[in-house]
Steps between C-alpha positions, in 0.01 A plus 500: 500500500208670328264319265522563123158650484416788725171457679274791384272458803773621739446852360227710649267656241451842650864571596783669321838334500853632435756270341661391839150452657380291204813288494467437877129419472547249213844375627681574175799720422452867425649441155215255432250780568684729263503219239124471534476877440699454175266213410186715539423568868384861507597731785257758635715786361858551396606683823755353737446281695322276248159400643285217376127459564426168671211420256726557199773282645254218579350517151850500338621200701176307447515549130871411491443181701205402280700550176774267621259206539506227239176297527517144368241381261367140485768261403788721608723520810721794592871433433728695735799455265323626186284746700190429286218236512614197307344171395625181668754299301362192329152593620559325838435637849547339842247572776636468847213504753561699815152464651191304381378801306814681370857446396781615275538455124864429394621499137802569287509820297465449126738783426786474750449161661477649855258376767169684523257492785135603543248470785174335391184357646445130415147568377630755248783307344331431170380857474849646571687249281273402213629246250810439714593163652484542881671234713382495870795394720457320830576689814796365688433450869671756718724407792323523831658587826465260787317699762484238770839409650538208733722538797 
């Protein structure tokens, strides 16, 4: 299954693409390419078959991907349910360390009550979440396999 965002770097800059070639190159359906055309992707000319310049396709997809990003400010975590950056409920965040230097922030969404997650460096916790209570959880020991078997 294809990813939601087409990778603009799969398109060669100095090449012209027809709709079937572009859909094969980006691993999307031909109707997706036609939808991009309705959304503002300009063909070289109006003649059939429709041809698209690689540089124009790459610029269109890069701009489209950049416009879909929702950067989180300080004190916010992206909520997948609300689809916007939200503040943690009750001003509380749990930090689950994965390594000695980094880990995951977990919190409840203030709006919908869903779980929110964000990667963070331990050194940057107070810069990322100012004026928010951060509780650092203990790492539970992982199960280890017994490598040496006695016979």
